[in-house]
C-alpha positions in Angstrom: -25.6 -21.5 -1.4 -23.8 -18.2 -0.8 -23.7 -17.6 2.9 -23.1 -14.5 4.9 -19.8 -15.8 6.1 -18.7 -16.5 2.5 -19.5 -12.9 1.6 -17.5 -11.6 4.5 -14.5 -13.6 3.4 -15.0 -12.7 -0.3 -14.9 -9.0 0.5 -11.9 -9.4 2.7 -10.3 -11.1 -0.4 -11.3 -8.1 -2.5 -9.8 -5.7 0.1 -6.6 -7.7 0.2 -6.3 -7.6 -3.6 -6.9 -3.8 -3.7 -4.3 -3.4 -0.9 -1.8 -5.4 -3.0 -2.5 -3.3 -6.1 -2.1 -0.1 -4.2 1.3 -1.0 -2.8 2.4 -2.0 -6.3 1.2 1.3 -7.8 3.2 3.1 -5.1 6.1 2.6 -7.5 5.2 6.2 -8.5 6.1 7.4 -5.1 9.2 5.2 -5.1 10.3 6.7 -8.4 9.8 10.2 -7.1 11.9 9.4 -4.0 14.8 8.9 -6.4 14.6 12.3 -8.1 17.6 13.7 -6.4 19.6 10.6 -5.9 19.3 9.1 -9.4 18.7 12.3 -11.3 22.2 13.7 -11.6 21.3 16.3 -14.3 18.3 18.5 -15.0 17.4 16.3 -17.9 17.7 13.2 -15.7 15.2 14.7 -13.2 12.8 15.6 -16.0 12.9 12.0 -17.3 12.1 10.6 -13.9 9.3 13.1 -13.2 7.7 12.8 -16.7 7.9 9.0 -16.5 6.2 8.7 -13.1 3.9 11.6 -14.1 2.2 9.3 -16.7 1.0 7.0 -13.9 0.3 9.0 -10.8 -3.5 9.1 -11.4 -3.6 5.3 -11.3 -2.1 5.3 -7.8 -4.4 8.0 -6.4 -7.5 6.4 -8.0 -6.6 3.0 -6.4 -6.1 4.7 -3.0 -9.6 6.2 -3.3 -11.0 2.8 -4.5 -9.3 1.0 -1.6 -10.8 3.4 0.9 -14.2 3.3 -0.7 -14.3 -0.5 -0.8 -13.3 -0.7 2.9 -16.0 1.8 3.8 -18.7 -0.1 1.9 -17.8 -3.6 3.1 -16.3 -3.0 6.6 -17.8 0.4 7.7 -16.9 -0.1 11.4 -13.2 -0.2 10.5 -13.6 2.9 8.4 -15.4 4.9 11.2 -13.1 3.6 13.9 -9.8 4.2 12.2 -10.6 7.3 10.1 -12.3 9.1 13.0 -9.7 8.0 15.7 -6.3 7.7 13.9 -7.1 10.7 11.8 -3.7 12.3 12.0 -2.1 9.4 10.1 -4.8 9.5 7.3 -4.7 13.3 7.1 -0.9 13.2 6.7 -1.2 10.5 3.9 -3.8 12.6 2.1 -1.7 15.8 2.4 1.3 14.1 0.9 -0.9 13.0 -2.1 -2.2 16.6 -2.4 1.5 17.7 -2.5 2.0 15.2 -5.3 -0.9 16.4 -7.5 0.0 20.0 -7.0 3.7 19.4 -7.7 3.1 17.6 -11.0 0.8 20.3 -12.3 2.5 23.5 -11.1 6.2 23.0 -11.3 6.3 24.3 -14.9 3.5 26.8 -14.6 4.1 30.4 -15.5 4.5 32.5 -12.4 5.8 29.7 -10.3 7.6 31.7 -7.5 8.8 28.6 -5.7 10.7 27.1 -8.6 11.0 23.5 -9.9 13.2 22.4 -7.1 10.7 23.2 -4.4 8.0 21.1 -6.1 10.4 18.3 -6.7 11.2 18.3 -3.0 7.4 17.9 -2.4 7.4 15.0 -4.8 10.3 13.4 -2.9 8.6 14.0 0.4 5.5 12.2 -0.9 7.7 9.5 -2.3 9.1 8.7 1.1 6.4 9.7 3.5 3.3 8.2 1.9 4.6 4.6 1.7 6.1 4.9 5.2 2.8 6.1 6.7 0.7 3.5 4.8 3.1 0.7 5.8 3.0 1.8 9.4 -0.8 2.0 9.4 -0.9 -1.6 8.0 1.4 -2.7 10.8 -1.4 -1.9 13.3 -3.4 -4.7 11.7 -1.0 -7.0 13.6 -0.1 -5.0 16.7 -3.4 -3.2 17.4 -4.5 0.3 18.1 -5.9 2.2 21.1 -9.7 2.3 20.7 -12.9 1.2 22.3 -16.0 0.1 20.4 -19.5 0.3 22.1 -22.2 -0.5 19.6 -24.9 0.2 22.3 -23.8 3.8 22.2 -25.7 4.1 18.8 -28.9 4.3 20.9 -27.6 7.4 22.8 -29.5 10.3 21.3 -27.1 12.9 22.8 -23.8 11.2 21.9 -24.3 8.3 19.5 -20.5 7.6 19.2 -19.7 4.0 18.7 -15.9 4.2 18.6 -13.7 6.3 20.8 -9.9 6.6 20.6 -8.1 6.4 23.9 -4.8 8.0 22.8 -4.4 11.7 22.3 -1.9 11.1 19.5 -4.8 9.8 17.3 -2.8 7.3 15.3 0.7 8.8 15.5 1.4 6.5 18.4 1.7 3.7 15.8 5.2 5.0 14.9 6.4 4.3 18.4 6.0 0.6 17.8 9.1 -1.0 16.2 7.1 -3.6 14.3 4.8 -0.9 12.8 7.8 1.3 11.9 9.7 -1.7 10.4 6.6 -2.5 8.3 6.6 1.2 7.1 10.2 1.1 6.2 9.8 -2.2 4.4 7.0 -0.7 2.3 9.0 2.5 1.7 12.1 0.6 0.4 10.0 -1.8 -1.6 8.4 1.1 -3.4 11.8 2.6 -4.1 12.9 -0.7 -5.6 9.7 -0.8 -7.7 10.2 2.8 -8.8 13.8 2.0 -10.0 12.6 -1.1 -11.8 9.8 0.8 -13.5 12.0 3.7 -14.6 14.6 1.2 -16.0 11.8 -0.3 -18.0 10.0 2.8 -19.0 12.9 5.2 -19.8 15.1 4.2 -22.7 18.4 5.7 -21.4 21.5 3.8 -20.5 23.0 6.6 -18.5 19.9 6.9 -16.2 19.6 3.1 -16.0 23.1 2.8 -14.7 22.4 5.3 -11.9 19.1 3.7 -11.1 20.8 0.3 -10.7 23.2 1.8 -8.2 20.3 3.1 -6.2 18.5 -0.3 -6.6 21.5 -2.1 -5.0 21.1 0.0 -1.9 17.3 0.2 -1.6 16.9 -3.6 -2.3 19.4 -4.4 0.4 17.5 -2.2 2.9 14.2 -3.7 1.8 15.5 -7.3 2.3 16.9 -6.5 5.8 13.7 -4.9 7.0 11.6 -7.6 5.4 13.4 -10.3 7.2 13.2 -8.4 10.5 9.5 -7.9 10.1 8.8 -11.5 9.1 10.8 -12.9 12.1 8.9 -10.7 14.5 5.6 -11.5 12.8 5.9 -15.3 13.1 7.1 -15.1 16.7 4.8 -12.5 18.2 1.5 -13.0 19.9 -1.5 -12.5 17.7 -5.1 -11.6 18.2 -7.2 -14.8 17.9 -10.9 -15.1 17.8 -12.8 -18.0 19.5 -15.9 -19.5 17.8 -18.1 -17.5 20.2 -16.4 -14.2 19.1 -14.2 -13.8 22.1 -10.8 -12.3 21.3 -7.7 -13.6 23.1 -4.0 -13.5 22.7 -2.3 -16.6 21.0 1.4 -17.1 20.8 2.6 -17.5 17.3 -0.9 -16.8 15.9 0.4 -15.5 12.5 2.8 -18.4 12.1 -0.2 -20.7 12.8 -2.2 -18.8 10.1 0.5 -19.4 7.5 0.8 -23.1 8.4 -3.0 -23.6 8.7 -3.6 -21.8 5.4 -1.0 -23.3 3.1 -2.5 -21.6 0.0 -1.9 -18.2 1.6 1.7 -19.2 2.6 2.3 -20.3 -1.0 0.9 -17.0 -2.3 3.3 -15.1 0.0 6.3 -17.2 -0.9 5.6 -16.9 -4.6 5.2 -13.1 -4.3 8.5 -12.8 -2.4 10.3 -15.0 -4.9 9.0 -12.9 -7.8 10.1 -9.6 -6.2 13.6 -10.9 -5.4 13.9 -12.5 -8.9 13.0 -9.2 -10.6 15.6 -7.3 -8.6 18.4 -9.9 -9.0 17.9 -10.3 -12.8 17.9 -6.5 -13.2 21.1 -6.2 -11.3 22.9 -9.3 -12.6 22.0 -9.3 -16.3 23.2 -6.4 -18.5 20.4 -4.9 -20.6 17.6 -6.7 -18.6 14.8 -4.2 -18.3 11.7 -6.3 -17.4 12.3 -6.7 -13.7 9.2 -4.6 -12.9 7.0 -7.3 -14.6 8.2 -9.8 -12.1 8.3 -7.6 -9.0 4.8 -6.1 -9.8 2.8 -9.3 -9.5 5.1 -10.4 -6.7 4.2 -7.3 -4.7 0.5 -7.8 -5.3 0.7 -11.5 -4.1 2.9 -10.8 -1.1 0.8 -7.9 0.2 -2.4 -9.8 -0.5 -1.2 -12.7 1.5 -0.3 -10.5 4.5 -3.9 -9.0 4.5 -5.4 -12.5 4.3 -3.2 -13.6 7.2 -4.4 -10.6 9.3 -8.1 -11.2 8.7 -8.8 -14.9 8.1 -8.5 -18.1 10.1 -10.2 -16.6 13.2 -8.1 -13.5 13.5 -8.9 -9.9 14.5 -7.7 -7.8 11.6 -7.9 -4.5 13.6 -7.1 -5.4 17.2 -7.7 -3.1 20.1 -5.0 -2.8 22.8 -7.3 -0.7 24.9 -10.1 -3.3 25.1 -9.4 -6.7 23.6 -13.1 -7.4 23.0 -13.4 -4.2 21.0 -11.1 -5.7 18.3 -12.6 -5.7 14.8 -13.0 -9.0 12.9 -14.5 -9.5 9.4 -17.7 -10.8 11.1 -18.3 -8.0 13.6 -17.4 -5.0 11.5 -18.9 -5.8 8.1 -21.9 -4.5 6.3 -25.3 -6.2 6.2 -25.7 -9.4 4.2 -27.9 -7.5 1.7 -25.2 -4.8 1.2 -22.4 -7.4 0.7 -24.5 -9.5 -1.6 -25.4 -6.4 -3.7 -21.8 -5.2 -3.9 -20.7 -8.7 -4.9 -22.8 -8.4 -8.0 -21.2 -5.0 -8.8 -17.8 -6.5 -8.2 -18.2 -8.7 -11.2 -17.2 -5.7 -13.3 -13.8 -5.6 -11.7 -12.1 -7.8 -14.4 -13.4 -5.4 -17.1 -12.0 -2.4 -15.1 -8.6 -4.2 -14.8 -8.6 -4.9 -18.5 -9.3 -1.3 -19.3 -6.5 -0.2 -17.0 -4.1 -2.7 -18.7 -5.1 -1.4 -22.1 -4.7 2.3 -21.1 -1.3 1.4 -19.6 -0.3 -0.4 -22.8 -1.2 2.6 -24.9 0.6 5.1 -22.6 3.8 2.9 -22.5 3.7 1.7 -26.1 6.9 3.6 -26.6 9.7 4.1 -24.0 10.5 7.6 -22.9 13.7 9.0 -24.4 15.6 12.3 -24.1 14.7 13.1 -27.7 11.0 12.6 -27.0 11.3 14.6 -23.8 12.7 17.6 -25.7 9.9 17.4 -28.3 7.0 17.0 -25.9 4.3 19.7 -26.0 3.3 19.1 -22.4 5.7 17.9 -19.9 5.9 18.1 -16.1 
């Protein structure tokens, strides 16, 4: 018997998986962040841009899918966050618009800004988008300033359920060190993924050598911020939910979640090990180019585990610091049972979609990008 509670947890699992896939696909942003640091010559920069340019649609599509799935399964989060913390989401979308425009117009006739300007836009997207997304995810653990009043839906004149109590409308998240640390962790992780992807996708020893130098720096930064974030995560107070739905603060809540959900802890540790292994093997073994295929599933698993820790085991996944009882949980913010049940049937096509993406990826990357191929391409970014 499939219960309503099971459907709520099932859809939080789907959201967690999509979140992990999104962070992995941000390797496009991470690669673009290295345009000027790894691209020493014009041809190097072209190799980087044309390599990431083959995949940027995957990232954007997954971002839209992630947002759409959140809206359909947990609409109260969508309405609360997107209507209240709108400056964060607007900035994220603007950076992705910069990305799309920069790819398509940097080589267009009549480009008065020049290639460098559009590559700067790509670099801004490469740094800012992961930073903002990571900072936004940090609020799943530290909370945001909003109030939810479901009774307001009956108010004909002002049927506003959620109100934001901060005039910064989401930008205040950057003032929290944990949120900022999470953002920097995601940013440096995507830079590592970008370097690993380019080493695998571009068959060029010269560029690979420069990318490895960047990888040493970005991986060190990533590991430092990851450790700092994890230490704070397992020692901080968390937003626990009592059986009657009352939200209260619990010391070491997220540590308790890891210990009380050993499968989730195992998923996180496996993900972390895969990421580190992919980086270490790439740096330590000469000619090793497959680090991305270790770090990619590792990223998906680690991020997925963090989402599960934020929402399962009686935890408010979107806490309110303005009114503790306004905090959102997977039970008080989800769609109706009919909606979740119907969407669950639709979700059965997800494996086929993933298989299609894998096939398209394989066809696109059936041959590594080289300088010779770059010079002979009819269409290049």
